[in-house]
Backbone as CSV, one residue per row, in Angstrom:
resi,resn,N_x,N_y,N_z,CA_x,CA_y,CA_z,C_x,C_y,C_z
1,MET,98.232,64.009,136.374,99.723,63.657,135.720,100.524,64.003,137.498
2,GLY,101.464,62.690,137.245,102.204,62.802,138.522,103.452,62.631,138.193
3,ILE,104.305,63.672,138.888,105.918,64.023,138.842,106.596,63.124,139.237
4,LEU,107.745,62.634,138.516,108.811,61.674,138.887,110.010,62.637,138.764
5,ASN,110.703,63.108,139.374,111.712,63.881,138.851,113.095,63.060,139.222
6,VAL,113.956,62.555,138.274,114.964,61.640,138.861,116.140,62.528,138.651
7,THR,116.084,63.491,139.486,117.236,64.759,139.663,117.588,64.583,141.012
8,PRO,119.002,64.860,141.130,119.412,65.442,142.273,119.033,66.508,143.093
9,ASP,118.539,67.419,142.519,118.229,69.147,142.787,116.959,69.631,142.939
10,SER,115.832,68.954,142.438,114.739,69.372,142.224,114.171,70.266,143.274
11,PHE,113.400,71.056,143.756,112.915,71.718,144.746,112.238,70.972,145.735
12,SER,111.378,70.061,145.171,110.447,69.391,146.360,111.085,67.874,146.858
13,ASP,111.610,67.398,145.815,111.418,65.591,145.707,113.287,65.349,145.180
14,GLY,114.050,66.512,144.991,115.324,66.323,144.327,115.983,65.132,144.733
15,GLY,116.752,64.134,144.385,117.458,63.275,145.329,116.959,62.190,145.508
16,ARG,115.283,61.983,145.520,114.413,60.683,146.272,114.243,60.073,145.265
17,TYR,114.082,59.999,143.903,113.889,58.427,143.006,114.438,58.772,142.150
18,THR,116.387,59.045,142.295,117.253,58.524,141.683,117.538,57.196,141.519
19,ASP,117.127,56.541,142.585,117.264,54.816,142.573,116.361,54.399,141.765
20,MET,116.833,53.259,141.110,115.605,52.455,140.176,114.885,52.114,140.549
21,ASN,115.067,51.715,142.167,113.719,50.619,142.719,112.910,51.825,143.264
22,ARG,113.294,52.676,143.746,112.479,53.688,144.251,111.664,53.969,143.352
23,ALA,112.384,54.461,142.157,111.656,54.821,141.080,110.280,54.203,140.820
24,MET,110.677,53.266,140.662,109.450,52.161,140.126,108.447,52.093,141.213
25,ASP,108.840,51.787,142.577,107.732,52.095,143.799,107.056,53.088,143.556
26,ARG,107.804,54.428,143.098,106.971,55.410,143.203,105.730,55.625,141.762
27,ILE,106.175,55.229,140.742,105.242,55.053,139.581,104.104,54.152,139.996
28,HIS,104.767,53.074,140.722,103.603,51.936,141.180,102.323,52.861,142.177
29,ILE,103.255,53.442,143.097,101.719,54.373,144.268,101.336,55.486,143.335
30,MET,102.247,56.020,142.450,101.372,57.009,141.737,99.730,56.771,140.790
31,GLN,100.232,55.337,140.188,99.363,54.945,139.221,98.144,54.151,140.173
32,LYS,98.225,53.607,141.138,97.402,53.257,141.948,96.773,54.037,142.707
33,ASN,97.350,55.340,143.016,96.222,56.337,143.380,95.665,57.361,142.682
34,GLY,96.227,56.956,141.321,94.859,57.628,140.430,95.426,58.471,139.306
35,ALA,96.992,58.763,139.117,97.532,59.354,138.093,97.416,58.708,136.635
36,GLU,97.242,59.131,135.636,96.846,58.927,134.523,98.008,59.056,133.491
37,ILE,98.669,59.805,133.716,100.062,60.199,133.059,101.348,59.961,134.214
38,ILE,102.608,60.008,133.870,103.618,59.947,134.834,104.924,60.783,133.994
39,ASP,104.928,61.680,134.454,105.729,63.017,134.042,107.145,62.772,134.394
40,VAL,108.340,62.247,133.744,109.487,61.840,134.168,110.568,63.044,133.654
41,GLY,110.861,63.522,134.317,111.968,64.582,134.320,113.679,64.505,134.885
42,GLY,114.512,64.901,134.043,116.049,64.139,134.153,116.501,65.754,134.460
43,GLU,116.219,66.884,134.656,116.610,68.257,134.657,115.810,69.058,135.678
44,SER,116.505,69.765,136.504,115.160,70.339,137.619,115.118,71.682,136.579
45,THR,113.876,72.407,136.896,113.819,73.574,136.282,113.237,74.834,137.811
46,ARG,113.714,74.242,139.019,113.396,75.335,139.936,114.173,76.459,139.647
47,PRO,113.630,77.594,140.269,114.283,79.056,140.138,115.817,78.551,140.180
48,GLY,116.673,79.019,139.698,117.917,79.465,139.859,119.015,78.056,139.364
49,ALA,118.089,76.918,138.983,118.818,75.555,138.756,120.121,75.963,137.210
50,GLU,120.657,74.844,137.591,121.913,75.062,136.385,121.335,73.921,135.731
51,PRO,121.890,74.370,134.090,121.434,73.338,133.095,122.358,71.862,132.867
52,VAL,121.738,71.072,132.740,122.816,69.696,132.613,122.714,69.108,131.256
53,SER,123.619,68.359,130.772,124.125,68.031,129.281,123.241,66.990,129.026
54,VAL,123.172,67.120,127.636,122.371,66.244,126.907,122.136,64.815,127.593
55,GLN,123.726,64.343,127.538,124.222,62.616,128.047,123.772,62.548,129.689
56,GLU,123.861,63.470,130.361,123.790,63.346,131.799,122.029,63.147,132.092
57,GLU,121.049,64.096,131.303,119.817,64.116,131.109,119.491,62.429,130.740
58,LEU,120.138,61.943,129.323,119.221,60.687,128.758,120.033,59.716,130.119
59,ASP,120.856,59.790,130.678,121.763,58.649,131.753,120.871,59.080,133.010
60,ARG,120.144,59.762,133.287,119.048,59.594,134.668,117.487,59.229,134.021
61,VAL,116.990,59.690,132.630,115.578,59.476,132.365,115.251,58.024,131.714
62,MET,116.492,57.566,130.859,116.320,56.607,129.692,115.780,55.117,130.423
63,PRO,116.622,54.899,131.492,116.725,53.529,132.133,114.815,53.523,133.352
64,VAL,114.587,54.859,133.304,113.496,54.761,134.209,112.109,54.500,132.976
65,LEU,112.469,55.373,131.850,111.329,55.147,130.897,111.406,53.220,130.293
66,GLU,112.867,53.015,130.017,112.957,51.642,129.390,112.183,50.670,130.389
67,LYS,112.479,50.610,131.627,112.139,49.578,132.627,110.646,49.999,133.078
68,GLY,110.010,51.530,132.704,108.660,51.707,133.585,107.881,51.795,132.558
69,ILE,107.861,51.880,131.370,106.783,52.083,130.222,106.088,50.386,129.860
70,PRO,106.890,49.548,130.079,106.359,48.261,129.627,105.668,47.714,131.008
71,ILE,106.221,47.850,132.194,105.743,47.273,133.108,104.267,48.345,133.712
72,PHE,104.391,49.830,133.610,103.125,50.392,133.781,102.040,50.774,132.815
73,ASN,101.924,49.756,132.069,101.443,50.263,130.395,99.806,50.665,130.894
74,LYS,99.221,50.902,131.804,98.161,51.326,132.282,97.962,52.889,132.235
75,ALA,98.812,53.354,132.334,99.522,54.939,132.598,100.173,55.565,131.419
76,GLU,99.811,56.644,130.822,100.560,57.485,129.553,101.988,57.662,130.186
77,PHE,103.192,58.023,129.506,104.449,58.677,130.134,104.559,60.044,129.378
78,SER,105.244,60.507,130.082,105.518,61.783,129.688,106.812,62.247,130.183
79,ILE,107.614,62.632,128.717,109.156,63.009,128.878,108.923,65.071,129.401
80,ASP,109.688,65.033,130.259,109.839,66.821,130.662,111.331,66.965,130.244
81,THR,111.197,67.493,129.079,112.702,67.793,128.225,112.240,69.259,127.494
82,THR,113.665,69.783,127.523,113.971,70.706,126.320,114.859,70.417,125.180
83,LYS,115.039,69.061,125.265,116.387,68.643,124.569,115.447,67.659,123.446
84,GLN,115.975,68.140,122.402,115.221,67.048,121.106,115.810,66.025,121.191
85,GLU,117.114,65.587,121.683,117.628,64.165,121.679,116.864,63.689,122.560
86,VAL,116.901,64.368,123.739,115.927,63.296,124.779,114.876,63.089,124.325
87,ALA,113.930,64.294,123.851,112.650,63.578,123.267,112.542,62.838,122.579
88,LYS,113.498,62.601,121.790,113.741,61.718,120.622,113.974,60.117,120.892
89,GLU,114.555,59.945,122.099,115.008,58.907,122.616,113.629,58.395,123.501
90,ALA,113.261,59.352,124.164,111.943,58.559,124.549,110.618,58.553,123.869
91,LEU,110.641,59.111,122.646,109.559,58.960,122.098,109.709,57.434,121.172
92,GLU,111.003,57.088,120.831,111.300,55.982,120.171,110.530,54.866,121.592
93,LEU,111.004,55.185,122.824,110.617,54.281,123.984,108.898,53.968,124.299
94,GLY,108.345,54.935,123.357,106.921,55.081,123.692,106.043,56.139,124.422
95,VAL,106.962,57.121,124.694,106.366,58.372,125.449,104.852,58.967,124.629
96,SER,104.218,59.440,125.274,103.061,59.869,124.625,102.923,61.534,124.489
97,PHE,103.747,61.758,125.685,103.710,63.623,125.765,105.273,64.089,125.918
98,VAL,105.433,65.147,124.998,106.640,66.019,125.331,106.386,67.315,126.232
99,ASN,106.627,67.225,127.454,106.654,68.323,128.322,107.495,69.118,128.113
100,ASP,107.525,70.816,127.627,108.380,71.460,127.014,108.327,72.793,127.795
101,VAL,109.409,73.094,129.144,109.132,74.042,129.692,109.654,75.116,128.867
102,SER,110.208,75.317,127.929,111.052,75.926,127.580,110.152,77.187,126.507
103,GLY,108.644,76.545,126.464,107.648,77.556,125.558,108.444,77.418,124.057
104,LEU,108.719,75.882,123.422,109.015,75.637,121.936,110.558,76.811,121.547
105,LYS,111.219,76.892,122.245,112.503,77.590,121.744,113.124,76.725,120.598
106,ASP,113.043,75.525,120.729,113.480,74.463,119.496,112.105,73.770,118.781
107,PRO,111.861,74.534,117.637,110.840,73.989,117.130,111.105,72.346,116.514
108,VAL,112.318,71.794,116.682,112.407,70.389,116.461,111.816,69.872,116.905
109,LEU,111.118,69.846,118.764,110.399,69.512,119.395,108.972,69.432,118.443
110,ALA,108.587,70.207,118.218,107.157,69.857,117.199,107.140,68.926,116.315
111,ASP,108.346,68.728,115.621,108.778,68.246,114.226,108.392,66.746,114.693
112,LEU,109.472,66.789,116.077,109.315,65.349,116.806,107.869,64.537,117.061
113,CYS,106.615,65.911,117.516,105.795,65.284,118.237,104.791,64.941,116.685
114,ALA,104.726,65.600,116.057,104.188,65.595,114.714,104.613,63.828,114.317
115,GLU,106.162,63.690,114.167,106.436,62.510,113.526,105.988,61.324,114.068
116,TYR,105.917,61.579,115.865,105.241,60.183,116.486,103.990,60.355,116.794
117,ASP,103.254,61.161,116.235,101.778,61.616,116.875,101.982,61.677,118.286
118,ALA,102.835,62.473,118.763,102.432,62.790,120.129,101.887,64.027,120.686
119,THR,101.827,64.346,121.974,101.277,65.567,122.462,102.153,66.325,123.207
120,TYR,101.890,67.598,122.431,103.245,68.554,123.096,102.599,69.665,123.907
121,ILE,103.171,69.529,125.079,102.901,70.415,126.298,103.564,71.984,126.213
122,LEU,103.042,72.600,125.766,103.268,74.175,125.426,102.995,75.138,126.553
123,MET,104.187,75.211,127.321,104.232,76.144,128.581,105.161,77.438,128.225
124,HIS,104.320,78.315,128.967,104.859,79.727,128.826,105.943,79.923,129.761
125,SER,107.081,80.233,129.646,107.817,80.910,130.442,108.812,82.106,129.945
126,GLN,109.254,82.779,131.038,110.035,84.167,130.780,111.538,83.346,131.128
127,GLY,112.476,83.693,130.423,113.623,83.673,130.953,113.640,81.949,130.702
128,ASP,115.034,81.625,131.565,115.141,79.972,131.758,115.280,80.015,133.424
129,PRO,115.497,79.007,133.898,115.345,78.380,134.995,116.502,79.417,135.964
130,LYS,117.821,79.318,135.166,118.849,80.123,136.375,118.112,81.604,136.789
131,THR,117.668,82.157,135.633,117.300,83.091,135.604,115.925,84.047,135.818
132,MET,114.899,83.146,135.701,113.290,83.306,135.366,112.984,84.043,136.470
133,GLN,113.491,84.219,137.474,112.762,85.057,138.950,113.491,86.182,139.038
134,GLN,114.060,86.793,138.288,114.831,88.136,138.293,114.041,89.008,137.695
135,ASP,113.238,89.482,138.451,112.166,90.608,138.342,111.613,90.425,136.834
136,PRO,110.936,89.534,136.747,110.092,89.544,135.658,108.798,90.396,135.357
137,GLN,108.760,90.822,134.210,107.896,91.599,133.531,107.007,91.241,132.609
138,TYR,105.772,91.906,132.673,104.577,91.949,131.495,103.829,93.260,131.605
139,ASP,103.061,93.735,130.589,102.380,94.283,129.986,101.138,94.006,130.908
140,ASP,100.350,92.950,130.696,99.209,92.589,131.336,99.930,91.119,131.236
141,VAL,100.044,90.102,132.314,100.384,88.863,131.899,98.945,87.830,131.115
142,VAL,98.099,88.066,131.394,96.898,86.956,130.904,96.930,87.677,129.650
143,SER,96.997,88.878,129.159,97.009,89.074,127.624,98.267,88.681,127.162
144,ASP,99.748,89.156,127.669,100.681,88.454,126.915,100.635,86.953,126.853
145,LEU,100.130,86.043,127.623,100.032,85.058,127.551,99.102,84.436,126.416
146,LEU,98.400,85.241,126.436,96.939,84.816,125.461,97.741,85.061,123.901
147,SER,98.652,86.123,123.708,98.910,86.429,122.690,100.469,85.497,122.406
148,PHE,101.201,84.977,123.329,102.287,83.897,123.208,101.641,82.810,122.677
149,PHE,100.737,82.018,123.273,100.051,80.755,122.796,99.258,81.075,121.446
150,GLY,98.654,81.998,121.364,98.245,81.971,119.478,99.559,81.977,118.769
151,ASP,100.584,82.833,118.912,101.971,83.044,118.348,102.097,81.204,118.078
152,LYS,102.605,80.526,119.541,103.305,79.163,119.414,102.073,77.992,118.498
153,LEU,100.994,78.311,118.660,100.013,77.260,118.412,99.957,77.746,116.763
154,THR,100.154,78.824,116.142,100.335,78.746,114.716,101.545,78.197,114.043
155,LEU,102.648,78.230,114.894,103.758,77.553,114.744,103.715,76.165,114.605
156,LEU,103.271,75.013,115.669,102.982,74.240,115.629,102.143,73.579,114.746
157,GLN,100.982,74.004,114.856,99.719,73.470,113.354,100.727,73.509,112.314
158,GLU,101.792,74.781,112.026,102.218,74.521,110.903,103.252,73.584,110.346
159,ARG,103.588,73.139,111.579,104.792,72.011,111.943,103.713,70.636,111.801
160,GLY,102.681,70.454,111.796,101.935,69.389,111.837,101.541,68.738,113.328
161,VAL,101.136,69.560,114.040,101.092,68.845,115.411,99.452,68.733,115.808
162,GLN,99.319,67.550,116.295,97.695,67.824,116.413,97.025,67.907,117.462
163,LYS,97.717,67.342,118.438,97.595,67.188,119.948,98.756,68.296,120.825
164,VAL,97.836,69.284,121.466,97.997,70.533,122.094,98.351,70.269,123.423
165,ILE,98.832,70.506,124.541,97.951,71.034,125.825,98.831,71.901,126.111
166,LEU,98.095,73.441,126.778,98.313,74.523,126.648,98.732,74.901,128.543
167,ASP,99.763,75.324,129.204,100.395,75.257,130.616,100.745,76.812,130.480
168,PRO,99.952,77.565,131.480,100.674,79.253,131.867,101.962,78.882,132.344
169,GLY,102.194,77.819,133.123,103.746,77.682,133.411,103.720,78.536,134.777
170,ILE,102.803,78.393,135.825,102.833,78.765,137.010,104.333,78.857,137.809
171,GLY,104.991,79.896,138.236,105.933,80.062,138.865,107.029,79.951,137.828
172,PHE,106.840,80.301,136.703,108.149,80.326,135.903,108.289,81.690,134.952
173,GLY,108.835,82.378,135.627,109.219,83.750,135.324,107.810,84.877,135.726
174,LYS,107.421,83.991,136.770,106.043,85.402,137.457,106.414,85.330,138.824
175,THR,105.728,86.708,138.888,105.821,87.342,140.618,104.573,86.543,140.927
176,LEU,104.282,86.770,142.362,103.212,86.223,143.068,101.867,86.631,142.645
177,GLU,102.090,87.750,142.126,100.725,88.921,141.334,100.278,88.287,140.213
178,HIS,101.615,87.867,139.541,101.415,87.258,137.977,100.500,85.810,138.120
179,ASN,101.264,85.078,138.958,100.528,83.625,139.259,99.280,83.619,139.661
180,LEU,98.711,84.812,140.496,97.458,84.604,141.123,96.802,84.803,140.027
181,LYS,96.775,86.138,139.370,95.901,86.366,138.262,95.897,85.564,137.040
182,LEU,96.958,84.742,136.905,96.703,83.451,135.750,95.692,82.468,136.145
183,ILE,96.107,81.967,137.820,94.969,81.304,137.851,93.231,81.787,138.158
184,ALA,93.198,83.231,138.543,92.103,83.653,138.546,91.202,83.851,137.153
185,HIS,92.347,83.936,135.740,91.454,84.413,134.890,92.030,83.057,133.833
186,LEU,92.107,81.952,134.652,92.314,80.547,133.857,91.434,80.285,132.520
187,GLU,89.971,80.193,132.969,89.305,80.180,131.614,89.521,80.993,130.322
188,GLU,90.503,81.929,130.295,90.703,82.483,128.860,91.382,82.091,128.131
189,PHE,92.043,80.895,128.665,92.954,80.273,128.161,92.022,79.106,127.028
190,GLN,90.782,78.753,127.402,90.058,77.654,126.948,89.643,78.094,125.365
191,LYS,89.806,79.347,125.385,89.567,79.687,123.878,89.992,79.291,122.741
192,PHE,91.171,78.897,122.895,91.858,78.162,121.755,91.547,76.623,122.015
193,GLY,90.444,75.835,122.430,90.108,74.584,122.312,90.765,73.678,122.796
194,PHE,91.865,73.966,123.180,92.978,72.603,123.486,92.887,72.448,125.408
195,PRO,93.131,71.448,125.844,93.048,71.289,127.328,94.126,72.385,128.210
196,VAL,93.783,72.531,129.177,94.684,73.357,129.865,95.319,72.420,131.205
197,LEU,96.534,72.463,131.174,97.228,72.185,132.725,97.888,73.042,133.487
198,VAL,97.579,72.962,134.939,98.325,73.607,135.555,99.137,72.593,136.546
199,GLY,100.224,73.521,136.736,101.270,72.926,137.768,101.671,73.678,138.914
200,ALA,101.257,73.824,139.889,101.417,74.659,141.197,101.777,73.591,142.658
201,SER,102.069,72.851,142.009,102.112,71.751,143.347,103.296,71.817,144.541
202,ARG,103.241,72.802,145.361,103.933,72.708,146.360,105.366,74.283,146.303
203,LYS,104.901,74.797,144.953,105.554,75.642,144.255,105.619,76.881,145.804
204,SER,106.509,77.894,145.311,106.862,79.053,146.274,105.947,80.229,146.636
205,LEU,105.366,80.396,145.769,103.788,81.213,145.691,103.032,80.721,146.673
206,ILE,103.094,79.222,146.921,102.120,79.136,147.976,102.856,79.199,149.026
207,GLY,104.044,78.878,149.734,105.041,79.150,150.380,105.121,80.873,150.957
208,THR,104.930,81.928,149.785,104.888,83.451,150.247,103.463,83.495,150.736
209,ILE,102.090,83.156,150.303,101.026,83.387,150.873,101.021,83.178,152.322
210,LEU,101.694,81.762,152.689,101.491,81.212,153.922,102.722,81.090,154.816
211,ASP,103.234,82.743,154.748,104.275,83.006,155.622,105.438,82.261,155.479
212,GLY,105.908,81.786,154.471,107.185,80.904,154.261,106.723,79.531,154.888
213,GLN,106.267,78.887,154.338,105.877,77.368,154.612,107.009,76.881,153.877
214,PRO,107.669,76.183,154.212,108.650,75.075,153.251,107.782,74.227,152.149
215,ALA,108.525,73.328,151.252,107.791,73.048,150.140,107.154,71.750,150.901
216,GLU,107.893,71.078,152.029,107.055,69.720,152.410,105.721,69.913,153.163
217,ASP,105.632,71.132,153.618,104.462,71.964,154.290,103.277,72.207,153.161
218,ARG,103.345,72.606,152.194,102.533,72.897,151.221,101.425,72.288,150.714
219,LEU,101.079,70.839,151.075,100.163,70.175,150.778,98.770,70.890,150.695
220,THR,98.593,71.694,151.686,97.324,71.809,152.081,96.587,73.291,151.154
221,GLY,97.866,74.123,150.732,97.370,75.096,149.649,97.689,74.931,148.627
222,THR,98.639,73.939,148.306,98.200,73.320,146.803,97.136,72.833,146.247
223,ILE,96.207,71.691,147.209,95.161,71.571,146.884,94.179,72.580,146.811
224,ALA,94.302,73.548,147.631,93.305,74.467,147.563,93.563,75.206,146.477
225,LEU,94.910,75.738,145.805,95.195,76.496,144.513,94.683,75.667,143.308
226,HIS,95.187,74.374,143.185,94.456,73.447,142.524,93.034,73.303,142.315
227,TYR,92.559,73.329,143.290,90.841,73.043,143.277,90.156,74.224,142.534
228,HIS,91.051,75.369,142.905,90.283,76.880,142.400,90.761,76.756,140.649
229,ALA,91.864,76.248,140.185,92.165,76.338,138.928,91.087,75.148,138.209
230,LEU,90.943,73.800,139.156,89.542,73.446,138.259,88.299,73.985,138.224
231,MET,87.614,74.977,139.356,86.606,75.824,139.002,86.967,77.013,137.764
232,LYS,88.260,77.184,137.518,88.404,77.758,136.482,88.796,77.493,135.159
233,GLY,88.544,75.947,135.147,88.621,75.267,133.649,90.123,74.792,133.741
234,ALA,90.537,74.571,134.640,91.849,73.566,134.665,91.201,71.907,133.976
235,ASN,92.278,71.296,133.188,91.490,69.805,132.636,92.760,68.964,133.414
236,ILE,93.778,69.369,133.610,94.945,68.404,134.346,95.576,69.631,135.024
237,LEU,96.017,68.636,136.161,96.851,68.790,137.392,98.335,68.045,137.064
238,ARG,98.996,68.957,137.131,100.576,68.050,137.404,100.809,68.344,138.777
239,VAL,100.887,67.219,139.541,101.216,67.238,141.087,102.089,66.117,141.523
240,HIS,102.478,66.360,143.051,103.499,65.552,143.521,102.785,64.585,144.376
241,ASP,102.098,65.151,144.924,100.833,64.483,145.795,99.587,63.893,144.887
242,VAL,99.757,62.520,144.498,98.502,62.523,143.399,97.372,61.577,144.429
243,LYS,97.559,60.876,145.482,96.343,60.304,146.212,95.219,61.996,146.439
244,GLU,96.136,62.755,147.161,95.175,63.834,147.463,94.663,64.854,146.372
245,ALA,95.290,64.936,145.375,94.893,65.763,144.031,93.491,64.566,143.514
246,SER,93.925,63.274,143.172,92.902,62.553,142.662,91.364,62.806,143.866
247,ASP,91.723,62.993,144.846,90.328,62.826,145.770,89.777,64.080,145.707
248,SER,90.602,65.111,145.288,90.130,66.637,144.841,89.250,66.399,143.766
249,ILE,89.424,66.030,142.722,89.184,65.793,141.567,88.011,64.866,141.702
250,ARG,87.701,63.625,142.178,86.753,63.399,142.378,85.359,64.031,143.353
251,ILE,85.805,64.874,144.152,84.915,65.618,144.692,84.420,66.719,143.986
252,PHE,85.241,67.312,143.334,85.236,68.350,141.984,84.085,67.891,141.336
253,ASN,84.467,66.543,140.227,83.274,66.376,139.753,82.078,65.523,140.309
254,ALA,81.980,65.364,141.418,80.533,64.980,141.959,80.135,66.232,142.169
255,VAL,80.618,67.355,142.292,79.852,68.317,142.635,79.703,69.175,141.105
256,GLN,80.270,69.063,140.124,79.888,69.317,138.984,78.791,68.783,138.283
257,SER,78.682,67.673,138.566,77.561,66.565,138.010,76.284,67.226,138.436
258,GLN,76.281,67.720,139.319,74.924,68.269,139.765,74.278,69.989,139.531
259,GLN,75.384,70.476,138.574,75.153,71.514,137.967,74.569,71.596,136.959
C-alpha cells in the first residue's frame, strides 16, 4: 500500500503532493514500483495534528480520486478518512478500501463498507491525533488490542461487513515500548483470520531508536522494521518508499518459498 497524502502538514511528505500533476506522477511511480493499493488521505494524522472540516478534506481528496481512479485502473484505491461523508463520496467513485484510523468511532463507516462491498481497515488508536501521544497507557498492549479487535469485529459482522483488514496502529497512542511489543508479537493478531496491515514507515519510533534521525533519513530503519513485521505475519505494508518495500517483499517471499 503506497501512501499519497494530499495534505499540507503530514509528518513525512506534507505539502509535496497537493498539486494535481505531482499527485498523478506520484501514483504512476508508486504503481510502477509495485504498489497494489494507493491510500489517499486529506487529513494529517501525525501526533499533534489539528482536525480539518469535511469540506476541506473533500476538496483535497476528491479531485485526486476523480482523476486517478480511471487512469490507474490496475491499482486499487483506499480512502484514509474518519468521516462518513468523505468515505461515501470516495466509495461512489470506486475506492475499494476505507482506512479508518479512529477504530470505528463512527459505525456508519461500517454500514457504508457493507453497502458498497468495500474492505474496512480497522486500526487501533488511543485518543485522537492531537492528544494520542500524551502518556498512552495499557494494562498489556497486546492483550488490550486483542480484546479491542474482538469487540470491533463483532460489531463489523453485525453491520454486514465481510472484508476486514486489521492494523495495530503503530505510533497511534503508543510509546516506543508499546510499538516494539506489538511488532514482536504481531502473529497473535492472525488468530482472527483477517489480513494484518502494518504502517511504520518513517515513524518517530524509528527516529527514537536511531538517536533522533529525522523522517527523511529513516528509510533503512523502516525497511528493517517492516521486514521484521513480515516475518511475524504482516500481510500488507503501508509505505512511503514503495520500490524499496516492494524489493524487500520479493526477497522475503523468495526466502519463504524455500521453507
